[in-house]
N, CA, C and O atoms as a GROMACS GRO file, in nm:
protein
  504
    1MET      N    1  10.041   5.785   4.875
    1MET     CA    2  10.114   5.811   4.758
    1MET      C    3  10.024   5.890   4.660
    1MET      O    4   9.909   5.852   4.637
    2ALA      N    5  10.077   5.999   4.604
    2ALA     CA    6  10.001   6.082   4.512
    2ALA      C    7   9.985   6.010   4.379
    2ALA      O    8  10.066   5.926   4.339
    3LEU      N    9   9.881   6.045   4.316
    3LEU     CA   10   9.856   5.982   4.183
    3LEU      C   11   9.962   6.034   4.082
    3LEU      O   12  10.003   6.150   4.087
    4SER      N   13  10.004   5.949   3.995
    4SER     CA   14  10.097   5.989   3.891
    4SER      C   15  10.016   6.073   3.796
    4SER      O   16   9.902   6.039   3.764
    5ARG      N   17  10.074   6.182   3.749
    5ARG     CA   18  10.002   6.269   3.649
    5ARG      C   19  10.065   6.251   3.515
    5ARG      O   20  10.186   6.265   3.499
    6ILE      N   21   9.982   6.219   3.415
    6ILE     CA   22  10.033   6.194   3.278
    6ILE      C   23   9.973   6.300   3.192
    6ILE      O   24   9.853   6.328   3.201
    7LEU      N   25  10.058   6.364   3.105
    7LEU     CA   26  10.010   6.457   3.006
    7LEU      C   27  10.009   6.387   2.868
    7LEU      O   28  10.111   6.335   2.823
    8VAL      N   29   9.890   6.388   2.805
    8VAL     CA   30   9.873   6.328   2.677
    8VAL      C   31   9.863   6.437   2.568
    8VAL      O   32   9.770   6.518   2.574
    9VAL      N   33   9.949   6.442   2.472
    9VAL     CA   34   9.945   6.544   2.368
    9VAL      C   35   9.922   6.477   2.234
    9VAL      O   36  10.010   6.405   2.186
   10ASP      N   37   9.808   6.497   2.173
   10ASP     CA   38   9.772   6.432   2.043
   10ASP      C   39   9.667   6.524   1.974
   10ASP      O   40   9.576   6.577   2.038
   11ASP      N   41   9.685   6.538   1.846
   11ASP     CA   42   9.585   6.623   1.773
   11ASP      C   43   9.460   6.545   1.738
   11ASP      O   44   9.363   6.603   1.689
   12GLU      N   45   9.460   6.416   1.763
   12GLU     CA   46   9.338   6.337   1.737
   12GLU      C   47   9.260   6.320   1.870
   12GLU      O   48   9.307   6.259   1.966
   13GLU      N   49   9.137   6.378   1.867
   13GLU     CA   50   9.058   6.372   1.990
   13GLU      C   51   9.033   6.228   2.035
   13GLU      O   52   9.037   6.200   2.155
   14SER      N   53   9.006   6.136   1.940
   14SER     CA   54   8.976   5.998   1.980
   14SER      C   55   9.096   5.933   2.052
   14SER      O   56   9.078   5.851   2.142
   15ILE      N   57   9.218   5.971   2.012
   15ILE     CA   58   9.336   5.915   2.084
   15ILE      C   59   9.351   5.980   2.221
   15ILE      O   60   9.389   5.911   2.316
   16ARG      N   61   9.324   6.106   2.234
   16ARG     CA   62   9.326   6.168   2.366
   16ARG      C   63   9.224   6.104   2.458
   16ARG      O   64   9.253   6.072   2.573
   17GLU      N   65   9.103   6.085   2.404
   17GLU     CA   66   8.994   6.019   2.482
   17GLU      C   67   9.029   5.879   2.524
   17GLU      O   68   9.005   5.841   2.638
   18PHE      N   69   9.090   5.796   2.428
   18PHE     CA   70   9.133   5.664   2.461
   18PHE      C   71   9.231   5.664   2.578
   18PHE      O   72   9.214   5.588   2.674
   19PHE      N   73   9.335   5.748   2.569
   19PHE     CA   74   9.432   5.752   2.678
   19PHE      C   75   9.369   5.798   2.811
   19PHE      O   76   9.400   5.747   2.918
   20GLN      N   77   9.280   5.899   2.797
   20GLN     CA   78   9.216   5.955   2.917
   20GLN      C   79   9.135   5.841   2.996
   20GLN      O   80   9.150   5.822   3.117
   21ILE      N   81   9.053   5.770   2.920
   21ILE     CA   82   8.972   5.662   2.976
   21ILE      C   83   9.058   5.551   3.033
   21ILE      O   84   9.038   5.506   3.146
   22MET      N   85   9.158   5.506   2.951
   22MET     CA   86   9.243   5.393   2.996
   22MET      C   87   9.330   5.430   3.115
   22MET      O   88   9.343   5.352   3.208
   23LEU      N   89   9.387   5.545   3.113
   23LEU     CA   90   9.478   5.591   3.217
   23LEU      C   91   9.404   5.614   3.348
   23LEU      O   92   9.449   5.573   3.455
   24LYS      N   93   9.290   5.681   3.335
   24LYS     CA   94   9.208   5.710   3.458
   24LYS      C   95   9.164   5.572   3.524
   24LYS      O   96   9.163   5.556   3.646
   25ARG      N   97   9.129   5.478   3.439
   25ARG     CA   98   9.089   5.347   3.486
   25ARG      C   99   9.209   5.281   3.562
   25ARG      O  100   9.189   5.202   3.655
   26GLU      N  101   9.330   5.314   3.522
   26GLU     CA  102   9.450   5.258   3.586
   26GLU      C  103   9.489   5.338   3.707
   26GLU      O  104   9.587   5.305   3.774
   27GLY      N  105   9.414   5.447   3.740
   27GLY     CA  106   9.442   5.521   3.856
   27GLY      C  107   9.533   5.641   3.840
   27GLY      O  108   9.582   5.695   3.939
   28TYR      N  109   9.555   5.683   3.716
   28TYR     CA  110   9.641   5.804   3.690
   28TYR      C  111   9.552   5.926   3.677
   28TYR      O  112   9.434   5.919   3.646
   29GLU      N  113   9.616   6.037   3.704
   29GLU     CA  114   9.550   6.167   3.679
   29GLU      C  115   9.600   6.204   3.530
   29GLU      O  116   9.717   6.188   3.495
   30VAL      N  117   9.502   6.252   3.451
   30VAL     CA  118   9.536   6.272   3.309
   30VAL      C  119   9.510   6.419   3.273
   30VAL      O  120   9.404   6.473   3.305
   31LEU      N  121   9.604   6.483   3.206
   31LEU     CA  122   9.593   6.610   3.142
   31LEU      C  123   9.603   6.589   2.992
   31LEU      O  124   9.670   6.498   2.944
   32THR      N  125   9.536   6.676   2.919
   32THR     CA  126   9.552   6.654   2.771
   32THR      C  127   9.574   6.789   2.698
   32THR      O  128   9.542   6.897   2.749
   33ALA      N  129   9.630   6.779   2.580
   33ALA     CA  130   9.651   6.896   2.495
   33ALA      C  131   9.645   6.851   2.350
   33ALA      O  132   9.685   6.740   2.315
   34SER      N  133   9.595   6.940   2.269
   34SER     CA  134   9.564   6.898   2.128
   34SER      C  135   9.678   6.923   2.029
   34SER      O  136   9.672   6.881   1.914
   35ASN      N  137   9.786   6.994   2.076
   35ASN     CA  138   9.902   7.008   1.990
   35ASN      C  139  10.029   7.036   2.074
   35ASN      O  140  10.020   7.056   2.195
   36GLY      N  141  10.139   7.039   2.011
   36GLY     CA  142  10.266   7.055   2.088
   36GLY      C  143  10.275   7.185   2.162
   36GLY      O  144  10.323   7.188   2.276
   37ARG      N  145  10.232   7.291   2.103
   37ARG     CA  146  10.237   7.427   2.165
   37ARG      C  147  10.148   7.427   2.290
   37ARG      O  148  10.190   7.475   2.395
   38GLU      N  149  10.030   7.375   2.278
   38GLU     CA  150   9.937   7.370   2.392
   38GLU      C  151   9.999   7.267   2.501
   38GLU      O  152   9.992   7.288   2.622
   39GLY      N  153  10.056   7.161   2.446
   39GLY     CA  154  10.114   7.067   2.543
   39GLY      C  155  10.228   7.129   2.627
   39GLY      O  156  10.242   7.102   2.746
   40PHE      N  157  10.307   7.213   2.559
   40PHE     CA  158  10.417   7.279   2.634
   40PHE      C  159  10.366   7.373   2.734
   40PHE      O  160  10.424   7.382   2.843
   41GLU      N  161  10.259   7.448   2.705
   41GLU     CA  162  10.196   7.539   2.797
   41GLU      C  163  10.147   7.463   2.922
   41GLU      O  164  10.173   7.502   3.036
   42VAL      N  165  10.072   7.348   2.894
   42VAL     CA  166  10.021   7.268   3.005
   42VAL      C  167  10.141   7.216   3.093
   42VAL      O  168  10.135   7.222   3.216
   43PHE      N  169  10.247   7.167   3.029
   43PHE     CA  170  10.368   7.122   3.093
   43PHE      C  171  10.430   7.224   3.182
   43PHE      O  172  10.474   7.193   3.293
   44LYS      N  173  10.434   7.353   3.132
   44LYS     CA  174  10.500   7.459   3.211
   44LYS      C  175  10.415   7.494   3.337
   44LYS      O  176  10.470   7.534   3.439
   45LYS      N  177  10.281   7.478   3.329
   45LYS     CA  178  10.196   7.525   3.434
   45LYS      C  179  10.164   7.411   3.536
   45LYS      O  180  10.122   7.440   3.648
   46ASN      N  181  10.183   7.283   3.496
   46ASN     CA  182  10.146   7.173   3.581
   46ASN      C  183  10.259   7.065   3.595
   46ASN      O  184  10.314   7.019   3.496
   47PRO      N  185  10.289   7.030   3.715
   47PRO     CA  186  10.390   6.923   3.733
   47PRO      C  187  10.331   6.792   3.677
   47PRO      O  188  10.218   6.756   3.711
   48VAL      N  189  10.403   6.724   3.595
   48VAL     CA  190  10.359   6.598   3.538
   48VAL      C  191  10.473   6.497   3.555
   48VAL      O  192  10.590   6.534   3.567
   49ASP      N  193  10.438   6.369   3.556
   49ASP     CA  194  10.537   6.263   3.573
   49ASP      C  195  10.581   6.208   3.443
   49ASP      O  196  10.698   6.173   3.429
   50VAL      N  197  10.496   6.198   3.348
   50VAL     CA  198  10.526   6.145   3.218
   50VAL      C  199  10.446   6.215   3.113
   50VAL      O  200  10.331   6.251   3.136
   51ILE      N  201  10.507   6.238   2.990
   51ILE     CA  202  10.435   6.291   2.880
   51ILE      C  203  10.428   6.192   2.770
   51ILE      O  204  10.529   6.136   2.728
   52ILE      N  205  10.306   6.168   2.720
   52ILE     CA  206  10.286   6.081   2.604
   52ILE      C  207  10.248   6.175   2.491
   52ILE      O  208  10.150   6.247   2.502
   53SER      N  209  10.324   6.175   2.385
   53SER     CA  210  10.300   6.274   2.275
   53SER      C  211  10.308   6.208   2.143
   53SER      O  212  10.394   6.124   2.118
   54ASP      N  213  10.211   6.250   2.052
   54ASP     CA  214  10.212   6.210   1.915
   54ASP      C  215  10.336   6.278   1.852
   54ASP      O  216  10.382   6.381   1.902
   55ILE      N  217  10.390   6.219   1.744
   55ILE     CA  218  10.498   6.282   1.677
   55ILE      C  219  10.450   6.379   1.569
   55ILE      O  220  10.501   6.490   1.557
   56GLN      N  221  10.353   6.337   1.490
   56GLN     CA  222  10.299   6.416   1.379
   56GLN      C  223  10.184   6.499   1.430
   56GLN      O  224  10.076   6.445   1.456
   57MET      N  225  10.204   6.632   1.446
   57MET     CA  226  10.093   6.725   1.483
   57MET      C  227  10.108   6.857   1.416
   57MET      O  228  10.221   6.897   1.387
   58PRO      N  229  10.003   6.926   1.390
   58PRO     CA  230  10.011   7.062   1.338
   58PRO      C  231  10.065   7.160   1.441
   58PRO      O  232  10.064   7.131   1.561
   59GLU      N  233  10.109   7.270   1.400
   59GLU     CA  234  10.166   7.385   1.486
   59GLU      C  235  10.298   7.350   1.544
   59GLU      O  236  10.397   7.414   1.509
   60MET      N  237  10.309   7.251   1.633
   60MET     CA  238  10.434   7.212   1.686
   60MET      C  239  10.436   7.059   1.693
   60MET      O  240  10.350   6.998   1.756
   61SER      N  241  10.539   6.997   1.625
   61SER     CA  242  10.546   6.855   1.622
   61SER      C  243  10.585   6.797   1.757
   61SER      O  244  10.632   6.870   1.844
   62GLY      N  245  10.567   6.671   1.775
   62GLY     CA  246  10.608   6.599   1.895
   62GLY      C  247  10.757   6.606   1.916
   62GLY      O  248  10.807   6.610   2.029
   63MET      N  249  10.829   6.607   1.803
   63MET     CA  250  10.977   6.615   1.813
   63MET      C  251  11.019   6.751   1.870
   63MET      O  252  11.109   6.759   1.954
   64ASP      N  253  10.954   6.858   1.822
   64ASP     CA  254  10.980   6.996   1.872
   64ASP      C  255  10.939   7.002   2.020
   64ASP      O  256  11.010   7.061   2.102
   65LEU      N  257  10.827   6.942   2.053
   65LEU     CA  258  10.786   6.941   2.191
   65LEU      C  259  10.888   6.871   2.279
   65LEU      O  260  10.924   6.921   2.386
   66LEU      N  261  10.935   6.758   2.236
   66LEU     CA  262  11.034   6.673   2.301
   66LEU      C  263  11.155   6.760   2.332
   66LEU      O  264  11.202   6.761   2.446
   67GLN      N  265  11.207   6.834   2.232
   67GLN     CA  266  11.326   6.916   2.243
   67GLN      C  267  11.301   7.024   2.349
   67GLN      O  268  11.383   7.043   2.439
   68LYS      N  269  11.186   7.094   2.337
   68LYS     CA  270  11.160   7.203   2.435
   68LYS      C  271  11.143   7.152   2.578
   68LYS      O  272  11.194   7.213   2.673
   69VAL      N  273  11.074   7.042   2.594
   69VAL     CA  274  11.051   6.986   2.725
   69VAL      C  275  11.187   6.938   2.786
   69VAL      O  276  11.211   6.959   2.904
   70LYS      N  277  11.273   6.876   2.705
   70LYS     CA  278  11.402   6.831   2.751
   70LYS      C  279  11.495   6.945   2.792
   70LYS      O  280  11.575   6.932   2.884
   71GLU      N  281  11.480   7.063   2.717
   71GLU     CA  282  11.558   7.188   2.757
   71GLU      C  283  11.506   7.238   2.891
   71GLU      O  284  11.586   7.283   2.973
   72ALA      N  285  11.373   7.231   2.918
   72ALA     CA  286  11.318   7.283   3.039
   72ALA      C  287  11.342   7.182   3.154
   72ALA      O  288  11.371   7.224   3.267
   73ASP      N  289  11.331   7.059   3.130
   73ASP     CA  290  11.343   6.956   3.230
   73ASP      C  291  11.411   6.831   3.174
   73ASP      O  292  11.344   6.740   3.125
   74PRO      N  293  11.548   6.826   3.179
   74PRO     CA  294  11.619   6.712   3.115
   74PRO      C  295  11.580   6.573   3.168
   74PRO      O  296  11.600   6.471   3.102
   75GLU      N  297  11.523   6.572   3.288
   75GLU     CA  298  11.482   6.443   3.348
   75GLU      C  299  11.341   6.397   3.312
   75GLU      O  300  11.303   6.285   3.346
   76MET      N  301  11.261   6.483   3.243
   76MET     CA  302  11.119   6.452   3.213
   76MET      C  303  11.120   6.323   3.120
   76MET      O  304  11.199   6.313   3.026
   77VAL      N  305  11.031   6.231   3.152
   77VAL     CA  306  11.020   6.108   3.076
   77VAL      C  307  10.911   6.127   2.973
   77VAL      O  308  10.797   6.156   3.009
   78MET      N  309  10.945   6.110   2.842
   78MET     CA  310  10.847   6.125   2.735
   78MET      C  311  10.836   5.997   2.649
   78MET      O  312  10.936   5.938   2.608
   79ILE      N  313  10.715   5.960   2.627
   79ILE     CA  314  10.688   5.844   2.539
   79ILE      C  315  10.619   5.902   2.410
   79ILE      O  316  10.518   5.972   2.416
   80MET      N  317  10.684   5.867   2.294
   80MET     CA  318  10.635   5.922   2.173
   80MET      C  319  10.542   5.820   2.101
   80MET      O  320  10.562   5.699   2.107
   81VAL      N  321  10.439   5.876   2.035
   81VAL     CA  322  10.342   5.786   1.962
   81VAL      C  323  10.355   5.820   1.818
   81VAL      O  324  10.359   5.938   1.784
   82THR      N  325  10.363   5.723   1.731
   82THR     CA  326  10.369   5.743   1.591
   82THR      C  327  10.269   5.657   1.516
   82THR      O  328  10.259   5.538   1.545
   83ALA      N  329  10.197   5.711   1.424
   83ALA     CA  330  10.101   5.633   1.340
   83ALA      C  331  10.171   5.581   1.218
   83ALA      O  332  10.123   5.487   1.155
   84PHE      N  333  10.282   5.640   1.183
   84PHE     CA  334  10.338   5.608   1.056
   84PHE      C  335  10.444   5.496   1.066
   84PHE      O  336  10.499   5.452   0.965
   85GLY      N  337  10.472   5.454   1.185
   85GLY     CA  338  10.560   5.343   1.209
   85GLY      C  339  10.697   5.368   1.145
   85GLY      O  340  10.766   5.274   1.104
   86SER      N  341  10.732   5.493   1.137
   86SER     CA  342  10.864   5.525   1.078
   86SER      C  343  10.970   5.499   1.182
   86SER      O  344  10.984   5.572   1.281
   87THR      N  345  11.044   5.397   1.160
   87THR     CA  346  11.151   5.368   1.264
   87THR      C  347  11.256   5.479   1.269
   87THR      O  348  11.310   5.509   1.376
   88ASP      N  349  11.284   5.539   1.155
   88ASP     CA  350  11.375   5.656   1.152
   88ASP      C  351  11.335   5.761   1.251
   88ASP      O  352  11.417   5.808   1.330
   89THR      N  353  11.201   5.800   1.248
   89THR     CA  354  11.151   5.897   1.338
   89THR      C  355  11.164   5.858   1.482
   89THR      O  356  11.202   5.938   1.568
   90ALA      N  357  11.130   5.727   1.509
   90ALA     CA  358  11.135   5.677   1.642
   90ALA      C  359  11.280   5.675   1.692
   90ALA      O  360  11.303   5.710   1.808
   91VAL      N  361  11.373   5.638   1.615
   91VAL     CA  362  11.519   5.639   1.644
   91VAL      C  363  11.559   5.782   1.676
   91VAL      O  364  11.627   5.806   1.776
   92GLU      N  365  11.518   5.878   1.594
   92GLU     CA  366  11.550   6.016   1.610
   92GLU      C  367  11.495   6.066   1.744
   92GLU      O  368  11.562   6.139   1.817
   93ALA      N  369  11.371   6.026   1.773
   93ALA     CA  370  11.311   6.065   1.902
   93ALA      C  371  11.388   6.010   2.019
   93ALA      O  372  11.404   6.080   2.119
   94MET      N  373  11.437   5.892   2.011
   94MET     CA  374  11.516   5.829   2.120
   94MET      C  375  11.650   5.902   2.136
   94MET      O  376  11.698   5.918   2.248
   95LYS      N  377  11.711   5.946   2.023
   95LYS     CA  378  11.835   6.020   2.025
   95LYS      C  379  11.810   6.156   2.098
   95LYS      O  380  11.898   6.204   2.168
   96LEU      N  381  11.694   6.214   2.080
   96LEU     CA  382  11.661   6.344   2.138
   96LEU      C  383  11.624   6.328   2.287
   96LEU      O  384  11.602   6.426   2.358
   97GLY      N  385  11.616   6.202   2.330
   97GLY     CA  386  11.587   6.180   2.474
   97GLY      C  387  11.454   6.123   2.510
   97GLY      O  388  11.417   6.120   2.628
   98ALA      N  389  11.379   6.076   2.410
   98ALA     CA  390  11.250   6.009   2.438
   98ALA      C  391  11.278   5.878   2.514
   98ALA      O  392  11.377   5.810   2.489
   99TYR      N  393  11.189   5.846   2.607
   99TYR     CA  394  11.210   5.722   2.681
   99TYR      C  395  11.179   5.603   2.597
   99TYR      O  396  11.252   5.504   2.602
  100ASP      N  397  11.069   5.609   2.518
  100ASP     CA  398  11.034   5.495   2.438
  100ASP      C  399  10.932   5.550   2.331
  100ASP      O  400  10.901   5.670   2.327
  101TYR      N  401  10.884   5.460   2.250
  101TYR     CA  402  10.779   5.501   2.157
  101TYR      C  403  10.676   5.386   2.137
  101TYR      O  404  10.706   5.268   2.151
  102LEU      N  405  10.554   5.430   2.104
  102LEU     CA  406  10.448   5.342   2.073
  102LEU      C  407  10.400   5.360   1.932
  102LEU      O  408  10.392   5.472   1.882
  103GLN      N  409  10.369   5.251   1.867
  103GLN     CA  410  10.326   5.260   1.731
  103GLN      C  411  10.175   5.237   1.725
  103GLN      O  412  10.127   5.137   1.778
  104LYS      N  413  10.099   5.330   1.660
  104LYS     CA  414   9.956   5.315   1.644
  104LYS      C  415   9.934   5.200   1.542
  104LYS      O  416  10.013   5.188   1.448
  105PRO      N  417   9.835   5.119   1.556
  105PRO     CA  418   9.746   5.106   1.670
  105PRO      C  419   9.817   5.034   1.778
  105PRO      O  420   9.883   4.934   1.750
  106PHE      N  421   9.809   5.078   1.903
  106PHE     CA  422   9.882   5.010   2.013
  106PHE      C  423   9.790   4.929   2.093
  106PHE      O  424   9.668   4.948   2.092
  107LYS      N  425   9.848   4.836   2.166
  107LYS     CA  426   9.777   4.745   2.258
  107LYS      C  427   9.774   4.810   2.396
  107LYS      O  428   9.873   4.870   2.438
  108ILE      N  429   9.666   4.801   2.465
  108ILE     CA  430   9.653   4.858   2.601
  108ILE      C  431   9.762   4.804   2.693
  108ILE      O  432   9.824   4.879   2.768
  109ASP      N  433   9.785   4.675   2.688
  109ASP     CA  434   9.888   4.609   2.774
  109ASP      C  435  10.026   4.666   2.751
  109ASP      O  436  10.104   4.684   2.844
  110GLU      N  437  10.057   4.694   2.617
  110GLU     CA  438  10.181   4.751   2.587
  110GLU      C  439  10.198   4.891   2.645
  110GLU      O  440  10.303   4.925   2.698
  111VAL      N  441  10.097   4.967   2.634
  111VAL     CA  442  10.092   5.104   2.692
  111VAL      C  443  10.114   5.098   2.847
  111VAL      O  444  10.194   5.174   2.903
  112LYS      N  445  10.041   5.007   2.912
  112LYS     CA  446  10.055   4.999   3.060
  112LYS      C  447  10.199   4.958   3.093
  112LYS      O  448  10.257   5.016   3.185
  113ILE      N  449  10.256   4.866   3.027
  113ILE     CA  450  10.401   4.816   3.062
  113ILE      C  451  10.497   4.931   3.043
  113ILE      O  452  10.575   4.963   3.132
  114ILE      N  453  10.491   4.993   2.926
  114ILE     CA  454  10.584   5.105   2.906
  114ILE      C  455  10.567   5.215   3.001
  114ILE      O  456  10.666   5.271   3.048
  115LEU      N  457  10.444   5.250   3.032
  115LEU     CA  458  10.413   5.360   3.124
  115LEU      C  459  10.463   5.329   3.263
  115LEU      O  460  10.522   5.414   3.330
  116LYS      N  461  10.440   5.203   3.309
  116LYS     CA  462  10.485   5.165   3.441
  116LYS      C  463  10.637   5.177   3.445
  116LYS      O  464  10.692   5.234   3.540
  117GLN      N  465  10.705   5.124   3.343
  117GLN     CA  466  10.855   5.135   3.338
  117GLN      C  467  10.900   5.278   3.341
  117GLN      O  468  10.994   5.314   3.412
  118ALA      N  469  10.831   5.361   3.263
  118ALA     CA  470  10.865   5.508   3.253
  118ALA      C  471  10.850   5.576   3.387
  118ALA      O  472  10.933   5.659   3.425
  119LEU      N  473  10.743   5.541   3.461
  119LEU     CA  474  10.720   5.603   3.592
  119LEU      C  475  10.823   5.553   3.693
  119LEU      O  476  10.866   5.628   3.781
  120GLU      N  477  10.862   5.428   3.680
  120GLU     CA  478  10.972   5.378   3.769
  120GLU      C  479  11.100   5.452   3.744
  120GLU      O  480  11.174   5.486   3.836
  121LYS      N  481  11.127   5.477   3.619
  121LYS     CA  482  11.251   5.546   3.584
  121LYS      C  483  11.238   5.690   3.642
  121LYS      O  484  11.334   5.739   3.702
  122ARG      N  485  11.127   5.756   3.627
  122ARG     CA  486  11.106   5.888   3.671
  122ARG      C  487  11.125   5.896   3.824
  122ARG      O  488  11.189   5.987   3.876
  123SER      N  489  11.066   5.798   3.895
  123SER     CA  490  11.077   5.800   4.044
  123SER      C  491  11.221   5.783   4.091
  123SER      O  492  11.260   5.837   4.194
  124LEU      N  493  11.302   5.706   4.011
  124LEU     CA  494  11.443   5.683   4.048
  124LEU      C  495  11.522   5.811   4.034
  124LEU      O  496  11.620   5.832   4.106
  125LYS      N  497  11.479   5.899   3.940
  125LYS     CA  498  11.552   6.025   3.917
  125LYS      C  499  11.522   6.130   4.018
  125LYS      O  500  11.601   6.221   4.041
  126LEU      N  501  11.399   6.116   4.080
  126LEU     CA  502  11.366   6.222   4.177
  126LEU      C  503  11.427   6.204   4.312
  126LEU      O  504  11.406   6.286   4.401
   0.00000   0.00000   0.00000
């Protein structure tokens, strides 16, 4: 079985590094991007199984990225990350097609569970 490939899009380097270390330890292949525009370019060039994206980013927000990704691949599973704990934003993301959302600071176990469920959902669609 091929490794699942996760794209992490966040403007905070420490968050990208956290995900990279944690996800690689779990056996995933990890790609990263520092903003939505870069994230969309990486997404277009590389097949990925799940995208984890921050909502608040310069240049292109996670919401804009979510919309563009869903237009390109309606089945893509995206998990949104928010530092501001704005439930309105999270609900909006879900309406736009996000699979789930994580609130910073998040627990590693919570990330693992949501990611595992997201990957199961993705594999059922393929």
